C-alpha positions as CSV (number, residue, x, y, z in Angstrom):
1,X,0.0,0.0,0.0
2,X,1.4,3.4,-0.9
3,X,2.0,6.0,1.8
4,X,0.0,9.2,1.9
5,X,2.1,12.0,0.4
6,X,2.5,14.9,2.8
7,X,1.8,18.5,1.7
8,X,5.0,20.4,0.8
9,X,5.4,24.0,-0.1
10,X,8.2,23.4,-2.5
11,X,10.3,20.6,-4.2
12,X,13.4,21.2,-2.1
13,X,11.5,20.8,1.2
14,X,10.2,17.4,-0.1
15,X,13.7,16.3,-1.0
16,X,15.2,17.3,2.4
17,X,12.4,15.5,4.2
18,X,13.1,12.3,2.3
19,X,16.8,12.7,2.8
20,X,16.3,12.9,6.6
21,X,14.2,9.8,6.5
22,X,16.6,7.7,4.3
23,X,19.9,8.9,5.7
24,X,22.8,6.9,4.4
25,X,20.8,4.7,2.1
26,X,21.9,4.9,-1.6
27,X,20.1,7.6,-3.6
28,X,21.8,8.2,-6.9
29,X,24.2,5.9,-8.7
30,X,26.5,6.3,-11.7
31,X,29.2,4.1,-13.2
32,X,32.7,5.5,-12.4
33,X,35.9,3.7,-13.6
34,X,33.9,0.6,-14.5
35,X,32.1,0.3,-11.2
36,X,28.7,1.5,-9.9
37,X,29.1,4.1,-7.2
38,X,26.3,5.5,-5.1
39,X,25.6,8.8,-3.5
40,X,23.6,8.6,-0.3
41,X,20.6,10.7,0.6
42,X,22.6,12.5,3.3
43,X,25.5,13.3,0.9
44,X,23.1,14.5,-1.8
45,X,21.4,16.8,0.7
46,X,24.7,18.2,1.9
47,X,25.8,18.9,-1.7
48,X,22.4,20.6,-2.5
49,X,22.7,22.9,0.5
50,X,26.4,23.6,-0.2
51,X,25.6,24.5,-3.8
52,X,22.8,26.8,-2.7
53,X,25.1,28.6,-0.4
54,X,27.8,28.9,-3.1
55,X,25.3,30.3,-5.7
56,X,24.2,33.0,-3.2
57,X,27.9,33.8,-2.3
58,X,28.8,34.4,-5.9
59,X,26.0,37.0,-6.2
60,X,22.9,35.2,-7.4
61,X,19.6,36.3,-5.9
62,X,16.1,34.8,-5.5
63,X,14.4,34.6,-8.9
64,X,17.6,34.6,-10.9
65,X,17.7,32.1,-13.8
66,X,20.4,29.5,-13.9
67,X,20.9,27.5,-17.1
68,X,21.7,23.8,-16.8
69,X,23.4,22.0,-19.7
70,X,24.2,18.4,-18.8
71,X,23.5,14.8,-19.8
72,X,21.7,12.5,-17.4
73,X,23.9,12.1,-14.3
74,X,23.6,12.5,-10.5
75,X,25.0,16.0,-10.6
76,X,22.0,17.0,-12.8
77,X,19.6,16.4,-10.0
78,X,21.8,17.9,-7.4
79,X,22.3,21.0,-9.5
80,X,18.6,21.3,-10.1
81,X,17.8,21.1,-6.4
82,X,20.7,23.4,-5.5
83,X,19.5,26.0,-7.9
84,X,16.0,25.9,-6.4
85,X,17.3,25.8,-2.8
86,X,19.1,29.1,-3.5
87,X,15.7,30.5,-4.6
88,X,16.7,30.6,-8.2
89,X,15.0,29.2,-11.3
90,X,16.4,26.2,-13.3
91,X,16.6,26.6,-17.1
92,X,17.4,23.1,-18.4
93,X,18.4,22.8,-22.1
94,X,18.9,20.1,-24.6
95,X,22.4,18.7,-24.9
96,X,22.0,18.8,-28.6
97,X,21.4,22.6,-28.7
98,X,23.6,24.6,-31.0
99,X,25.3,27.9,-30.1
100,X,22.4,29.7,-31.7
101,X,19.9,27.8,-29.5
102,X,22.0,28.6,-26.4
103,X,22.2,32.2,-27.3
104,X,18.5,32.5,-27.7
105,X,17.7,30.8,-24.4
106,X,20.3,32.7,-22.5
107,X,18.8,36.0,-23.7
108,X,15.2,35.0,-23.5
109,X,15.4,33.6,-20.0
110,X,17.8,36.2,-18.7
111,X,20.0,33.5,-17.2
112,X,22.8,35.0,-15.0
113,X,24.7,31.8,-14.6
114,X,25.1,28.4,-16.4
115,X,26.1,25.0,-15.1
116,X,27.7,22.7,-17.8
117,X,28.8,19.1,-17.3
118,X,31.8,18.7,-19.6
119,X,34.0,20.1,-22.3
120,X,32.0,18.6,-25.2
121,X,28.9,20.4,-24.2
122,X,30.8,23.6,-23.3
123,X,32.1,23.8,-26.9
124,X,28.8,25.1,-28.2
125,X,27.8,26.9,-25.0
126,X,30.8,29.2,-24.3
127,X,30.5,31.2,-27.5
128,X,26.8,31.9,-26.5
129,X,27.9,33.0,-23.0
130,X,30.4,35.4,-24.5
131,X,27.7,36.8,-26.7
132,X,25.3,37.2,-23.8
133,X,25.1,40.4,-21.9
134,X,23.6,39.0,-18.7
135,X,25.4,35.7,-18.0
136,X,28.4,36.2,-15.8
137,X,29.1,32.8,-14.3
138,X,30.0,29.4,-15.7
139,X,30.2,26.4,-13.5
140,X,31.9,23.3,-14.8
141,X,30.9,19.9,-13.3
142,X,34.0,18.5,-15.0
143,X,37.1,20.5,-15.9
144,X,36.3,23.1,-18.6
145,X,39.0,24.7,-20.8
146,X,37.9,28.3,-21.2
147,X,41.1,29.9,-22.5
148,X,41.1,33.7,-22.4
149,X,37.3,33.7,-22.1
150,X,37.5,34.0,-18.3
151,X,38.1,37.7,-18.8
152,X,34.4,37.9,-19.8
153,X,32.8,35.7,-17.1
154,X,33.7,34.1,-13.8
155,X,34.5,30.4,-14.0
156,X,33.8,28.1,-11.0
157,X,34.6,24.5,-10.3
158,X,31.8,22.2,-9.3
159,X,33.7,20.3,-6.6
160,X,34.6,23.6,-4.9
161,X,31.0,24.9,-4.8
162,X,29.6,21.6,-3.3
163,X,32.4,21.3,-0.7
164,X,32.1,22.1,3.0
165,X,29.5,21.8,5.7
166,X,26.5,24.0,4.9
167,X,24.1,25.5,7.4
168,X,21.1,23.2,7.0
169,X,19.0,25.1,9.5
170,X,19.5,28.4,7.6
171,X,18.5,26.6,4.4
172,X,15.2,25.3,5.9
173,X,14.4,28.8,7.1
174,X,15.0,30.2,3.7
175,X,12.8,27.6,2.1
176,X,9.9,28.7,4.3
177,X,9.7,31.8,2.0
178,X,9.4,29.6,-1.2
179,X,5.7,28.7,-1.8
180,X,3.9,26.6,-4.3
181,X,3.3,29.6,-6.5
182,X,7.1,30.2,-6.8
183,X,8.6,29.6,-10.2
184,X,10.7,26.4,-10.2
185,X,11.9,26.1,-13.8
186,X,11.5,27.3,-17.4
187,X,11.5,24.4,-19.9
188,X,12.3,25.3,-23.5
189,X,11.0,23.5,-26.6
190,X,13.4,21.9,-29.0
191,X,13.1,24.7,-31.5
192,X,12.1,22.4,-34.4
193,X,9.2,24.7,-35.2
194,X,11.0,27.9,-34.8
195,X,12.9,29.6,-31.9
196,X,12.7,27.6,-28.6
197,X,9.9,28.8,-26.5
198,X,9.9,28.6,-22.7
199,X,7.2,27.1,-20.5
200,X,7.0,28.3,-16.9
201,X,6.4,25.6,-14.2
202,X,5.8,26.4,-10.6
203,X,6.6,24.2,-7.6
204,X,2.9,23.5,-7.0
205,X,2.3,22.2,-10.4
206,X,5.2,19.7,-10.2
207,X,4.3,18.6,-6.7
208,X,0.8,17.9,-8.0
209,X,2.4,15.4,-10.5
210,X,4.4,13.9,-7.7
211,X,1.2,13.2,-5.9
212,X,0.1,11.1,-8.8
213,X,3.4,9.2,-8.8
214,X,3.0,8.5,-5.1
215,X,-0.1,6.3,-5.9
216,X,1.0,2.7,-5.9
217,X,-1.2,1.7,-8.9
218,X,-2.8,3.5,-11.8
219,X,-6.3,4.8,-10.7
220,X,-9.0,7.0,-12.0
221,X,-9.9,10.2,-10.2
222,X,-12.4,12.8,-11.4
223,X,-12.1,11.5,-15.0
224,X,-8.3,11.8,-15.0
225,X,-5.9,8.8,-15.1
226,X,-3.3,8.9,-12.3
227,X,-0.2,6.9,-13.3
228,X,1.0,5.0,-10.2
229,X,4.7,4.8,-9.4
230,X,4.9,1.1,-10.1
231,X,3.6,1.4,-13.6
232,X,5.5,4.6,-14.2
233,X,8.8,3.0,-13.2
234,X,8.2,-0.1,-15.5
235,X,7.1,2.1,-18.4
236,X,10.2,4.3,-18.2
237,X,12.5,1.4,-17.7
238,X,11.4,0.0,-21.1
239,X,12.0,3.3,-22.8
240,X,15.1,4.8,-21.2
241,X,18.6,4.1,-20.1
242,X,19.2,1.7,-17.2
243,X,20.9,4.4,-15.2
244,X,17.9,6.8,-15.5
245,X,15.4,4.0,-14.7
246,X,17.2,2.8,-11.6
247,X,17.8,6.3,-10.2
248,X,14.2,7.2,-10.8
249,X,13.1,4.0,-9.1
250,X,15.3,4.8,-6.1
251,X,13.5,8.1,-5.8
252,X,10.0,6.7,-6.2
253,X,10.6,3.9,-3.7
254,X,10.8,6.4,-0.9
255,X,7.0,6.8,-1.2
256,X,6.2,3.3,0.0
257,X,5.8,2.2,3.6
258,X,8.7,0.3,4.9
259,X,6.3,-2.6,6.0
260,X,4.6,-3.0,2.6
261,X,6.0,-4.6,-0.5
262,X,7.3,-2.0,-2.9
263,X,6.9,-2.8,-6.6
264,X,10.0,-4.3,-8.2
265,X,11.9,-2.6,-10.9
266,X,12.0,-4.8,-14.0
267,X,15.2,-6.9,-14.3
268,X,17.5,-6.8,-17.4
269,X,15.6,-9.5,-19.2
270,X,12.3,-7.7,-18.9
271,X,13.9,-4.4,-20.1
272,X,15.5,-6.2,-23.1
273,X,12.4,-7.9,-24.1
274,X,10.2,-4.8,-23.8
275,X,12.7,-2.8,-25.9
276,X,12.9,-5.6,-28.4
277,X,9.2,-5.6,-29.0
278,X,9.1,-1.9,-29.5
279,X,12.1,-2.0,-31.9
280,X,10.5,-4.9,-33.8
281,X,7.2,-3.1,-34.1
282,X,9.0,0.0,-35.4
283,X,10.7,-2.0,-38.1
284,X,7.4,-3.7,-39.0
285,X,8.9,-7.1,-38.2
286,X,6.8,-8.0,-35.2
287,X,9.1,-9.4,-32.4
288,X,12.5,-7.8,-32.2
289,X,15.8,-9.6,-31.9
290,X,16.0,-8.5,-28.3
291,X,13.1,-11.0,-27.5
292,X,15.9,-13.6,-27.7
293,X,18.6,-12.0,-25.7
294,X,22.1,-13.6,-25.8
295,X,24.0,-13.4,-22.6
296,X,27.3,-11.5,-22.6
297,X,30.3,-12.9,-20.8
298,X,29.6,-13.2,-17.1
299,X,25.9,-13.9,-17.7
300,X,24.7,-10.3,-18.0
301,X,22.1,-9.6,-20.7
302,X,23.2,-6.6,-22.8
303,X,20.7,-3.8,-23.1
304,X,19.7,-3.1,-26.7
305,X,17.5,-0.9,-28.7
306,X,16.9,-1.6,-32.4
307,X,19.8,-4.1,-32.3
308,X,22.4,-1.8,-30.8
309,X,23.8,-1.4,-27.3
310,X,22.2,1.3,-25.1
311,X,24.7,3.6,-23.5
312,X,24.5,5.0,-20.0
313,X,23.2,8.3,-21.2
314,X,21.1,7.1,-24.1
315,X,18.1,9.1,-25.3
316,X,14.6,8.5,-23.9
317,X,12.3,7.1,-26.6
318,X,14.9,6.7,-29.4
319,X,16.6,9.0,-31.9
320,X,13.3,10.6,-33.0
321,X,12.7,12.0,-29.5
322,X,14.3,14.6,-27.3
323,X,16.9,13.5,-24.7
324,X,15.4,12.7,-21.3
325,X,17.8,15.1,-19.7
326,X,16.6,17.9,-21.9
327,X,13.4,18.0,-19.9
328,X,13.0,19.5,-16.4
329,X,11.0,16.7,-14.9
330,X,11.0,12.9,-15.2
331,X,7.8,12.6,-13.2
332,X,4.8,13.1,-15.5
333,X,2.4,11.6,-13.0
334,X,-0.8,12.6,-14.7
335,X,-2.2,12.1,-18.2
336,X,-5.4,13.2,-19.7
337,X,-7.9,10.3,-20.2
């Protein structure tokens, strides 16, 4: 049986509550040097609070926009929560954006800072920052080569901004001033039909979706289909990278009572078979080759989509869809009937 979701005023307060409940349990995982490494709830909360303090220290104020350019990785979520914890607004972008796209979004959103994950993504971003008149800070999750460009903006290293022991009490007090009506993010379209257009999402609207995800099973309420967390996790596992599916499931599993049986995330065989059926249907051939998975050395079933391996940061829904990390939220929760 699913637990009753409490009422929260903002997304960061919900996260901090879950972090206090789960403590040193694994929260986010990523593969580093060939091995899976987990970040605990406590460590993630510490980094979120430290990043919020650092953003305030470098001069950002409540309501300022912070652009986020990153593939799907634990730092994405920590950056998102840290931005909101500072009272700022997250502006996530597609990793496939061109310099022209970045220039438009920087100017249209009025972003004063940008967080970028690596040198590859910074290549198209830095020229846009130089052209911008309002973006004065670039934060690199990994080392970024900026050359002489640092004369035009301030460059900050991620590991320095998330270091130290932040004042959690001060953060909770500051969050009391962030209500459901506060702007949480601005999501921009891909720009395939013209210049990217931004959509404003408030904390309350996203929390309403989380309420739907907290339902253990799909139910009907007032003529609207509420997609439960169990079905949501299984659906996304069949469509996205294993990394994203497992991190999402870790988050959703916090909504179940400890004494009740939480839904199980599909194992590799189920994911392979589901992807194979989708790939086969797309090719018009019925069952895909992944319906008959061949085990790799060591007994592990390789993840495949349309007959090719799926990378850690593969796109959600295939090449014809936008990358999952280009969207602000992975918790749709509600769908019209």
